[in-house]
C-alpha positions as CSV (number, residue, x, y, z in Angstrom):
1,M,0.1,-0.2,-0.2
2,K,3.3,2.2,-0.3
3,R,3.1,3.6,3.5
4,D,6.4,5.1,4.5
5,Y,6.4,3.2,7.8
6,T,6.9,0.2,8.9
7,S,5.1,-2.3,10.9
8,R,8.0,-2.4,13.6
9,F,7.9,1.4,13.4
10,Y,4.0,1.5,14.2
11,V,4.2,-1.3,17.0
12,E,7.0,0.5,19.1
13,L,5.1,4.1,18.6
14,V,1.8,2.2,20.2
15,E,3.7,0.7,23.1
16,D,5.7,3.9,23.7
17,I,2.8,5.9,24.0
18,T,1.1,3.1,26.2
19,R,4.2,3.5,28.5
20,T,4.0,7.1,28.4
21,V,0.7,7.4,29.3
22,P,-0.8,4.5,31.1
23,G,-4.6,3.4,30.7
24,T,-4.4,5.1,27.3
25,A,-6.9,3.7,25.0
26,L,-5.6,2.9,21.5
27,G,-8.0,2.2,18.7
28,A,-6.7,1.3,15.0
29,D,-8.5,0.8,11.2
30,V,-7.6,-2.4,10.1
31,M,-8.2,-3.2,5.9
32,I,-8.2,-7.0,5.1
33,G,-8.0,-8.0,1.8
34,F,-6.3,-5.9,-0.1
35,P,-4.4,-6.9,-3.2
36,G,-2.0,-9.5,-2.8
37,E,-2.7,-10.2,1.0
38,G,-2.0,-13.9,1.3
39,D,-2.4,-16.0,4.3
40,G,1.2,-15.1,5.8
41,E,0.4,-11.2,5.5
42,F,-3.0,-11.8,7.3
43,N,-1.4,-13.8,9.7
44,N,1.3,-11.5,10.3
45,T,-1.5,-9.0,10.9
46,V,-3.0,-11.0,13.5
47,R,-0.2,-11.6,15.4
48,L,1.0,-8.0,15.8
49,I,-2.3,-7.0,16.8
50,E,-2.2,-9.6,19.2
51,N,0.7,-8.4,20.8
52,S,0.2,-4.9,20.3
53,P,-1.6,-2.5,22.8
54,L,-4.3,-1.6,21.0
55,T,-7.9,-1.5,22.3
56,H,-10.1,-0.7,19.8
57,L,-10.3,-2.2,16.1
58,H,-12.1,-1.0,13.2
59,V,-12.1,-3.5,10.9
60,F,-13.0,-3.3,7.0
61,S,-12.2,-4.8,4.0
62,Y,-10.6,-3.3,0.5
63,S,-13.0,-2.9,-2.5
64,P,-11.9,-1.8,-5.4
65,R,-12.1,1.8,-6.6
66,P,-12.2,2.4,-10.4
67,G,-8.9,4.3,-11.5
68,T,-7.2,3.3,-8.8
69,P,-3.8,1.6,-9.0
70,A,-5.0,-1.3,-6.9
71,A,-8.1,-2.4,-8.7
72,T,-6.2,-3.5,-11.5
73,M,-3.5,-5.4,-9.3
74,P,-3.9,-9.4,-9.2
75,E,-4.6,-11.5,-6.4
76,Q,-7.7,-9.6,-5.7
77,A,-9.2,-11.5,-2.2
78,P,-12.4,-13.4,-2.9
79,E,-15.2,-12.2,-1.0
80,Q,-15.6,-14.9,1.2
81,V,-12.0,-14.7,2.4
82,K,-12.6,-11.0,3.3
83,K,-15.8,-11.9,5.4
84,E,-13.8,-15.0,7.1
85,R,-10.7,-12.6,8.1
86,S,-13.0,-9.5,9.0
87,S,-14.7,-12.0,11.2
88,V,-11.6,-13.2,13.0
89,L,-10.4,-9.3,13.6
90,R,-13.6,-8.4,14.9
91,A,-13.1,-11.3,17.4
92,L,-9.5,-10.2,18.3
93,G,-10.6,-6.8,18.5
94,R,-13.2,-7.4,21.4
95,K,-11.2,-9.8,23.3
96,K,-8.6,-6.5,23.2
97,N,-11.1,-4.3,24.3
98,F,-12.5,-6.8,26.6
99,H,-8.7,-7.4,28.7
100,F,-8.7,-3.9,28.3
101,R,-11.9,-2.6,30.4
102,R,-11.1,-5.6,33.0
103,A,-8.1,-3.9,33.9
104,F,-10.0,-1.4,35.3
105,L,-12.3,-3.3,37.3
106,G,-12.3,-1.7,40.8
107,S,-10.8,1.5,40.1
108,E,-12.5,4.6,40.2
109,L,-13.1,6.4,36.9
110,N,-14.5,9.7,35.7
111,V,-17.7,9.2,33.8
112,V,-19.3,12.1,31.8
113,I,-22.9,11.3,31.6
114,E,-24.4,11.0,28.2
115,D,-27.9,12.3,27.4
116,K,-29.2,9.1,26.1
117,P,-29.8,6.4,28.9
118,D,-29.1,2.7,28.5
119,R,-32.1,1.5,26.1
120,E,-32.8,-1.6,28.3
121,T,-32.2,-0.5,31.9
122,D,-32.5,3.0,31.6
123,S,-29.9,3.7,34.0
124,P,-27.5,6.7,33.1
125,T,-24.7,5.6,30.3
126,G,-21.5,7.6,30.2
127,L,-17.5,7.9,28.8
128,T,-14.6,8.0,30.7
129,D,-11.6,10.0,29.1
130,N,-10.3,6.8,27.7
131,Y,-13.6,5.7,25.8
132,I,-14.5,3.2,28.2
133,R,-18.7,3.3,28.0
134,V,-19.5,2.7,31.3
135,K,-23.5,1.8,32.4
136,V,-24.1,3.7,35.8
137,S,-25.7,2.8,38.9
138,G,-26.7,5.2,41.5
139,A,-26.5,8.2,38.9
140,Q,-29.1,10.3,37.8
141,Q,-30.1,11.1,34.3
142,S,-30.0,15.2,35.5
143,Q,-26.6,14.6,35.9
144,S,-26.1,14.1,31.6
145,G,-23.2,16.6,30.7
146,K,-21.6,16.2,33.9
147,E,-18.7,14.5,34.9
148,I,-19.2,12.3,38.0
149,P,-16.7,9.5,40.0
150,V,-17.7,5.9,39.2
151,R,-16.3,2.5,40.8
152,I,-16.3,0.1,38.0
153,A,-17.9,-2.9,39.7
154,E,-18.5,-5.6,36.4
155,V,-17.2,-5.7,33.4
156,T,-18.2,-8.6,30.8
157,E,-17.6,-9.2,27.1
158,N,-20.3,-7.0,26.5
159,E,-20.5,-4.2,28.8
160,T,-18.8,-2.3,31.9
161,I,-21.2,-1.6,34.8
162,G,-20.0,1.1,37.6
163,V,-21.4,2.6,40.6
164,F,-21.7,6.4,41.3
165,S,-19.2,6.9,44.2
166,G,-19.8,10.4,45.6
167,N,-21.3,13.6,45.0
168,Y,-20.5,16.1,41.9
């Protein structure tokens, strides 16, 4: 893809960021199925992500754009291969995000309460400064827009639940 950096440079950069600012959430856009991407290249991508401190992945498939050099390159990946690879990376992204969020279990984090409550429980929800979405027990929807202290009480694969731990 003619990038002017190497995977080694990229990994060292994201590792340096997380060392310098502990608790940082780092996401990446990951394209799969670029022409010429074989099993070896894909497996290298998986290993790189597994061994990186990335916490969020946005996975998308390459699609040819008329007039671009890549559109006429040989070894275009079949759609089924793209779907399978996307599935693998999305599962890896969910796993990495779960492990990232789980590291904050028992911690107190500041959460900015959002305008819309959780659809299922009607509990207020919000985001931490490192993009952890938290469903907050004990908070009021009237605290929308406010930053409040929340103790992270439970982390599942699908959600993070916290308890309002003070006055704002």
